[in-house]
C-alpha positions as CSV (number, residue, x, y, z in Angstrom):
1,M,3.8,-3.6,-14.3
2,I,4.8,-5.5,-17.5
3,L,2.0,-3.7,-19.4
4,I,3.2,-0.2,-18.3
5,I,6.8,-1.1,-19.1
6,L,6.0,-2.4,-22.6
7,D,3.4,0.1,-23.8
8,P,4.9,3.5,-24.8
9,Q,1.5,5.2,-24.4
10,L,1.6,4.4,-20.7
11,H,5.0,6.1,-20.2
12,S,3.6,8.9,-18.1
13,P,4.0,10.0,-14.4
14,M,0.6,8.5,-13.4
15,Y,1.5,5.1,-14.8
16,F,5.0,5.2,-13.5
17,L,3.6,5.6,-10.0
18,L,1.0,3.0,-10.7
19,A,3.7,0.5,-11.6
20,N,5.5,1.3,-8.4
21,L,2.2,0.7,-6.5
22,S,1.9,-2.7,-8.2
23,F,5.5,-3.5,-7.2
24,V,4.8,-2.5,-3.6
25,D,1.6,-4.6,-3.5
26,M,3.5,-7.6,-4.9
27,W,6.0,-7.4,-2.0
28,L,3.2,-6.7,0.6
29,S,1.4,-9.9,-0.3
30,S,4.7,-11.8,-0.4
31,V,5.8,-10.9,3.1
32,T,3.2,-13.0,5.0
33,T,1.2,-15.0,2.5
34,P,3.6,-17.9,1.6
35,K,4.2,-18.6,5.3
36,M,0.5,-18.4,6.0
37,I,-0.3,-20.9,3.2
38,T,2.3,-23.4,4.4
39,D,1.0,-23.1,8.0
40,F,-2.5,-24.0,6.8
41,L,-1.1,-27.4,5.7
42,R,0.8,-28.0,9.0
43,E,-0.6,-29.1,12.3
44,V,2.3,-27.5,14.3
45,K,2.8,-23.9,13.2
46,T,6.1,-22.4,14.1
47,I,8.3,-19.5,13.1
48,S,11.8,-18.6,14.2
49,F,12.5,-15.3,16.1
50,G,14.5,-14.0,13.1
51,G,11.7,-14.9,10.7
52,C,9.2,-13.2,13.0
53,M,11.3,-10.0,13.1
54,C,11.6,-10.1,9.3
55,Q,7.9,-10.3,8.9
56,I,7.4,-7.3,11.1
57,F,10.2,-5.3,9.4
58,F,9.1,-5.9,5.8
59,A,5.3,-5.7,6.6
60,H,5.8,-2.2,8.1
61,F,8.4,-1.2,5.6
62,I,6.1,-2.0,2.6
63,A,2.9,-0.8,4.3
64,A,4.3,2.6,5.2
65,S,5.8,2.9,1.8
66,E,2.4,2.3,0.2
67,M,0.8,4.9,2.4
68,V,3.3,7.6,1.3
69,L,3.1,6.4,-2.3
70,L,-0.7,6.9,-2.2
71,V,0.0,10.5,-1.1
72,V,2.4,11.0,-4.0
73,M,-0.2,9.6,-6.4
74,A,-2.8,12.1,-5.0
75,Y,-0.3,14.9,-5.6
76,D,0.2,13.7,-9.2
77,R,-3.6,13.8,-9.7
78,Y,-3.7,17.3,-8.1
79,V,-1.1,18.6,-10.5
80,A,-2.8,16.9,-13.5
81,I,-6.3,18.3,-12.7
82,C,-5.6,21.6,-11.0
83,K,-2.4,22.7,-12.9
84,P,-2.7,20.9,-16.3
85,L,-0.5,23.4,-18.2
86,H,2.4,22.8,-15.8
87,Y,1.9,19.1,-15.4
88,S,4.8,17.9,-17.6
89,T,7.2,20.4,-16.0
90,I,6.3,19.7,-12.4
91,M,5.9,15.9,-12.8
92,S,9.1,15.3,-14.7
93,L,10.9,11.9,-14.6
94,H,13.5,13.4,-12.3
95,R,10.8,14.6,-9.9
96,C,8.9,11.3,-10.0
97,T,12.1,9.3,-9.3
98,G,12.9,11.6,-6.4
99,L,9.3,11.2,-5.0
100,V,9.6,7.4,-5.2
101,A,13.0,7.5,-3.4
102,I,11.3,9.5,-0.6
103,V,8.5,6.9,-0.5
104,W,11.0,4.0,0.1
105,T,13.1,6.1,2.5
106,A,10.0,7.0,4.6
107,G,9.0,3.3,4.8
108,F,12.4,2.2,5.8
109,V,12.8,4.8,8.6
110,H,9.3,4.0,9.9
111,S,10.0,0.2,10.0
112,M,13.4,0.5,11.5
113,S,12.1,2.8,14.3
114,Q,9.6,-0.1,15.2
115,L,12.1,-2.9,14.9
116,V,14.8,-1.4,17.0
117,V,12.3,-1.2,20.0
118,I,10.7,-4.6,19.5
119,E,14.0,-6.6,19.0
120,K,15.3,-5.6,22.4
121,L,12.3,-6.6,24.4
122,P,12.8,-9.4,27.0
123,F,10.8,-12.5,26.0
124,C,10.1,-15.4,28.4
125,G,7.3,-17.9,29.0
126,P,4.8,-18.9,26.3
127,R,5.7,-17.7,22.9
128,E,2.4,-18.1,21.1
129,I,0.5,-15.5,19.1
130,D,-3.1,-15.9,18.1
131,S,-2.8,-14.8,14.5
132,F,-1.7,-15.8,11.0
133,F,1.6,-13.9,11.1
134,C,3.8,-11.9,13.4
135,D,2.8,-8.3,14.1
136,I,3.9,-5.7,16.7
137,P,0.7,-5.5,18.8
138,L,0.9,-9.3,19.3
139,I,4.6,-9.5,20.0
140,T,4.5,-6.8,22.7
141,K,2.0,-8.9,24.6
142,L,4.7,-11.7,24.9
143,A,7.2,-9.4,26.6
144,C,8.1,-10.0,30.2
145,M,7.3,-6.4,31.2
146,D,4.5,-3.9,31.4
147,S,4.0,-3.0,27.8
148,Y,1.4,-0.3,28.3
149,N,3.7,2.6,27.6
150,L,5.3,0.7,24.7
151,D,1.9,0.1,23.1
152,I,1.1,3.8,23.3
153,L,4.5,4.7,21.7
154,I,3.9,2.2,18.9
155,N,0.4,3.4,18.3
156,V,1.6,7.0,18.1
157,D,4.4,6.0,15.7
158,C,2.0,4.0,13.5
159,G,-0.7,6.6,13.9
160,L,1.6,9.4,12.8
161,V,2.2,7.8,9.5
162,A,-1.3,6.3,8.9
163,V,-3.5,9.2,10.1
164,T,-1.3,11.9,8.6
165,C,-1.3,10.2,5.2
166,F,-5.1,9.5,5.4
167,V,-5.9,13.1,6.4
168,V,-3.7,14.5,3.6
169,L,-5.4,12.2,1.1
170,L,-8.9,13.2,2.2
171,I,-8.0,16.9,1.9
172,S,-6.3,16.3,-1.5
173,Y,-9.2,14.4,-3.1
174,T,-11.8,16.7,-1.6
175,Y,-10.0,19.7,-3.2
176,I,-9.6,17.7,-6.5
177,L,-13.3,16.7,-6.6
178,L,-14.3,20.3,-6.0
179,T,-12.1,21.4,-8.8
180,V,-13.5,18.7,-11.1
181,R,-17.0,20.0,-10.6
182,K,-16.0,23.3,-12.3
183,S,-14.4,21.5,-15.3
184,S,-15.9,20.6,-18.6
185,K,-18.1,17.5,-18.7
186,T,-15.6,15.4,-20.8
187,G,-12.6,16.3,-18.7
188,A,-14.6,16.0,-15.4
189,S,-15.8,12.5,-16.3
190,K,-12.3,11.2,-17.0
191,A,-10.9,12.9,-13.9
192,L,-13.7,11.6,-11.7
193,S,-13.2,8.1,-12.9
194,T,-9.5,8.2,-12.1
195,C,-10.0,9.8,-8.7
196,T,-12.8,7.4,-7.8
197,A,-10.4,4.5,-8.3
198,H,-7.8,6.2,-6.2
199,I,-10.3,6.9,-3.4
200,M,-11.5,3.3,-3.4
201,V,-7.9,2.0,-3.0
202,V,-7.2,4.6,-0.2
203,V,-10.3,3.5,1.8
204,I,-9.6,-0.3,1.3
205,F,-6.0,0.1,2.5
206,F,-6.2,2.6,5.3
207,V,-9.4,1.5,7.2
208,P,-8.0,-1.9,8.2
209,C,-4.6,-0.3,9.2
210,I,-6.3,2.3,11.3
211,F,-8.4,-0.2,13.2
212,I,-5.4,-2.5,13.8
213,Y,-2.7,0.0,14.9
214,V,-4.3,3.4,15.6
215,W,-7.7,2.5,17.1
216,P,-7.4,-1.2,18.0
217,L,-10.8,-2.9,18.8
218,N,-9.1,-5.9,20.6
219,I,-11.5,-8.4,19.0
220,T,-9.3,-11.3,18.0
221,W,-11.3,-12.6,15.0
222,L,-11.8,-9.1,13.6
223,D,-8.1,-8.3,14.0
224,K,-7.2,-11.5,12.1
225,F,-9.7,-10.6,9.3
226,L,-8.4,-7.1,9.0
227,A,-4.7,-8.2,9.0
228,V,-5.4,-10.7,6.2
229,F,-7.5,-8.2,4.3
230,Y,-4.9,-5.5,4.1
231,S,-2.0,-7.8,3.5
232,V,-3.6,-10.2,1.0
233,F,-6.8,-8.9,-0.5
234,T,-5.8,-5.2,-0.8
235,P,-2.8,-6.1,-3.1
236,L,-5.1,-8.3,-5.1
237,L,-7.8,-5.7,-5.5
238,N,-5.6,-2.7,-6.3
239,P,-4.5,-3.8,-9.8
240,A,-8.1,-5.0,-10.6
241,I,-9.5,-1.6,-9.5
242,Y,-7.0,0.4,-11.6
243,T,-7.2,-1.9,-14.6
244,L,-11.0,-2.4,-14.8
245,R,-11.8,1.2,-14.2
246,N,-9.1,2.7,-16.5
247,K,-9.9,3.0,-20.2
248,E,-6.2,3.5,-21.2
249,M,-5.2,0.3,-19.4
250,K,-8.0,-1.6,-21.1
251,N,-6.8,-0.3,-24.5
252,A,-3.2,-1.1,-23.7
253,M,-4.3,-4.7,-22.9
254,K,-6.1,-4.9,-26.2
255,R,-3.0,-3.6,-28.1
256,L,-0.7,-6.1,-26.3
257,R,-3.1,-8.9,-27.1
258,S,-3.4,-7.9,-30.7
259,Y,0.4,-7.6,-31.0
260,Y,0.8,-11.0,-29.5
261,M,-1.8,-12.6,-31.8
262,D,-0.3,-10.9,-34.9
263,S,3.2,-12.1,-33.9
264,K,1.9,-15.6,-33.3
265,G,0.1,-15.5,-36.7
266,R,3.2,-14.5,-38.6
267,V,5.3,-17.3,-37.0
């Protein structure tokens, strides 16, 4: 994020969206990881009802926002590769800001639709969840009612966001890759490198989410692993994937390092 803000050569729609992805990932890992780390050091692991609801709200708010943001980034790549002459006009700063506003709005609406239902559930009896943090499939099992219909409703709600975004992304990148094949070798190589990084991030993020919310396997240890993977490791991998596979980002890091060393030498 700092690199994109400081380097004028990275002031383009793609890097504007990439900075937003980094911001989203920072929040995604911050929702559950601090509490998870402190619980590793405690023998008795507890969380308040309000804290649990906050984890659920922000986890789904940020995760849904990231899904929609990845679709926006695919749209950006589609315009850049398939309509290069109109790219600067279509992906203006005003358009990019509007798209990011839609991203956050979609995430908020999705999360609130889940929280309103969960908060009103009647809870009685043992309030223990076998996981590292609070999540909707685990909380519904604690309700003093038959949660079968509720589980279906929640799976449909989550599936509507996750599967729709995933299918749109698959179609988008398939079309982009088919277009890339017809391009010149130089342009195709650069576009393929960028799209490959995007596809890797999409697969790493969506596969765990689909198996947790849309097509649950109901295997406790696997659910724990997938939950930690998408909430901790995915935010860690995303910047590494985009940075290590992106020549412009590498050059920007070199320029920043050179500028810092020159400034230090003059002082």
